N, C-alpha and C positions, 0 to 999 in steps of 0.2 A: 729281720726283713719279713714283710707280709708274704704269706703263701697263698697260691691260688688253687682252688679245687680242680680235680681232673674233669669233673662234670658239674659245674656250678649250677645253682638253681636258676639264676638269671644271666642272660647275655644281653648287654646293652650295646646296640650298634649306633655309632656316632659318625655320620658322614661329615666331612669338613673340607671346605674350600676357602682358602685365604681367611682363616679365622684366628690368626695369632692373637688378636686383641680380646677374643671372647672365650676361646676353648679352655684356657686354664681354669676359669671360674666354673665352666660346665663340668670339667673332670673333678674339680675339688668338691662339687656338690655330690658326686658319686662317692668320693673318699670319705665324705662326712655322713654317709648313710648309717642308720642304726642297725640295718640288716646288712651283713657283710659277705654273704655267699653269692658273689657275682663276679663276672668278668666283663671287661669293656673292650670292644673291638673298634678302634678309630680307623676309619678309611679315609685317607688323605686323597681327595679327588683332584690330584694334579695341582696342588697349591703352588703359587709363585712367591709367597711370603715365608715367614718362619714358623708356620703351623707345625711342620714336621719336627723342628727342633724343640718346640715347646712340648709336644706330645712325647717325644723320645726321652726328654729329661724327666718327665713324670713317670714314664714306663720303667726307667732304670731303677727308680725307688719303689715302685709298686708293680709287682709282676701280674696283678690282675688286669693291668692295662696293656693292650697289644696295639702296635702300630702297623698298619697295612697301607701301602701306596698303590694307586692306580692312575693311569693317564686320565685326564679329565673326561668324564662321561656322564656328568650330572648326578644329582643326589639319589635318584631312583636306582641307578646302577650301583652306586656306592653302598646303599642299604642292602641290596641283594648280595653284593660281594661280601659285605660284612656278615650277613646271615649265613652264607655258605661256610665261613670260617668259624662260626660260633659253635660252642660246645654245650651251651646251657639248655635246660629243659624248657624254659620260657624266654621268648625274645621281646626285648624292649627297643624302641627307636627314639633316640634323644638327639635333637638337632644341636649343632655345635655352638649355639648362643643361648640355648635354654638351660634351665637348671631343675634338678629334683630338690624338693624340700626334704628335710631330715628323715622323715618316716615314710617316704614314698614307697620304697621297696618292701619295707616292713608291712605296710598296709596291703600291698598287692599280695605278698606272701600269705598273709592271714586269709584274704579273700579266696585265694586259689585253694588253700587247704580246706576252707569251709565248703568249697564247691567240689571237694574230692579230686582236685587236680583236673577238673573238667577241660576237655579240648574246646577252648572258647577264646573269644576276644574280650579282654577286660579293659575298662578305661576309667579314669579318675576325674575329679574336678581340677580347676586351675585358677591361677591369678595372673595378671599382667605385671610385668616388670618394666617400668619406665625409669631408667637411670637409677635403679635401686629402690624406687618407690613401688611397693606392691599394692595392687588393687584387686580385691576379690571379684571374680566374675560369676555372674549368675549362669548356672548350667541347667538346661531343660532336662527334666526326668526322662529316662528312657521310655519310649512308647512304641507300640506296634503300628505298622510293620517296621522292623528294625532297618530295612533297606531305606525306607523313606526318612527315618530319623537321621541317618548319616547324610542324606541328600540335603536335609534342611539345616543340619547343625555340623559345622566344620569341627572335627576333632583332631587337634594337632598330634603328630606322632609321639611327642613326649608323654602324652596322657595315656598311651596304649601299651598293652602287653598281650602277647598271644602265644599259645602253645606252639612249639616248633613244628608239630605235625601239620598245622595249617599251612605253614610256609613251604611245605613240600609241593603244594599244588597252587597256592595263591601267593604270588610275589608282586612287587611293584612293577608296573609297566614302564620299561626303561625309556620309551619314547614319549612319555607324558611327564612333564617337569613341573606342572602346577596342577593342583587338585589330585595329584597322583595318590596321596594318602586317602583322601575322601572317597575316591573311586575304588580303592582297594578295600576299604572298610565295607562298602556297599556289597562288593562281591563276597566277602567273608560272611557278612550278615545274612546273605541269601542261603547260606549253607550251614553255619555254625551258631551256637548260642552266644549271646552277648551279655556281659555282666558289668553293671555300672557300680562304681564305688562312690560313696557320698563325700569322702574326704577330698579336700583341696591339697594337692601335694606336688604340683608342678608350677614353675614360674616361667611364663612365656615372655621372652624378651621382645619389646617393641622398640624399633629404631628405623631409621631411614632406609636401611638395606634389606628390610623384610621383603620377601618376594611379593607380598600382597600390597605393598605400598603403591599408591596410584602412579608415582613417577616411573615405576618399573613396568607399566602397562600390563597389569596382571590379567585383565580381561581377555587379551589376545591369546595368551597361553592357556587360560581357563577354557575358552571356547574351543581351541584346538584339542585340548585334552578330553573334553566332553564329547566332541564329535568323533574322536578316535575310539573312545569307550563305546559309543553307540554303534559304530561299525564292527568293532571287535566282539562285543557281547550283545548282539541284537535282541536275543531272547530276554536277557535281564533288563535291558534298556526299555523294552516294550512292556515289561511287567510293571514298571513305574507308571503312576497315573499320568495321563496326557498333560494335565495342567501343571504337574511337577516338572515334566520334561520341558515344556514351553517356558516355564518360569526360569529354570537354570540357564537356558539358552538366551532368553531376553535380558536377564541380568548381566550375563557375560558381555553381550553386545552394548548394553548401556554403560558398562564399566569401560569399554573401549572408547565409547563416545566421550565419556568424562576425561579420559586421558588426552584425547585430541583437543577437547575444549581447553584443558589446562595448558597444552602446548601451543594453542592458537592455530591449530591446523583446521581451518574452516571447512575445506572440502570433505575430509574423512569424518569430521564431527557431524556435518549435515547428513552424510550418507548413513551413518549408524543411527542417528536420531530418527531419520525418516523410516528406516527399517523397523525400529521399535514402534513408532506411531502407526505405521500401516499394518503391522502384524498383530498388535495388541491394543486396539482402541478402548478396551474396557479395563485396562490395567490401572491399578491405584495411582501409579506415577504418570499417567497419561498427560495430565495438565502440566506437570513439571516438565515433561518432554517438550510440550508445545511451547512453553515459556522459553526454554533453552533454545529451541529452534528459532523462535522470533528474535531473541537476543543475538543469536549468531548471524542471522540474515541482516539485521540492522547494524551489525558491528558493535553492539554494546557488550560491556563486560558481563561475565557471569560469575557465579559463586565459586566455580572451580579455578578460574583464572586468578581470583582474588585470594584463594587459599594459600 
């Protein structure tokens, strides 16, 4: 039987809610790692399906996998819960439908040792996984200021690894359920070094249940999350350039407009489109907003209804 170290190098935190169809492949990708000094804490966030049974069956055969249950409190709370249970020197966050490629932890381990185990946030490249078809994604090179980099480029949790000391003071905001990761990286980048790895070693699963899928109205939760962040961390929020702050808010509102256009909700769609048009007349998408507004007023189909 495999043995688990008392204090493994890596702790991988996996929040899971109704993921019985995905989580077996996610955990298998851990068991296939070329670097073996790790533990995995799976936090079942009140699943109603057989997620718990799948994880427990794997944990019986591999003591590096631990199963923890909590009443449903969303993934930010699940990640924080798992991190509190973790014993590793470095924390990784892997969503329950994503996968690590074979050398992911090996690459991270080498980079961390090369940096003398620096208290930092590390992140890798990634590819998209669409029904088993992997597509390499272009990743922008890390640029200063790092806080703005994470505002401009969404880095999924599976790509990240951080020294556990960071998590003593910087955790996921549990009342933010979309962009919670992006906003945490911004907070960390304001205080700690950031290290980018060139290797592509993570597979991000793309499917209809992704939280960023338009049918799930991601703009609403994104807008709520950003507004909460601005109120909670006003000094950090106002350190960001005004144009960047306006951009993230306007894009959130336009995403809400697209959701209502897709659903045929004329009133809310017009409201959010008008808000975009009136507040950002110089925006690159201004003409697109005007076209959508005219189509909606005239009762014509738009590209989001046809999608």
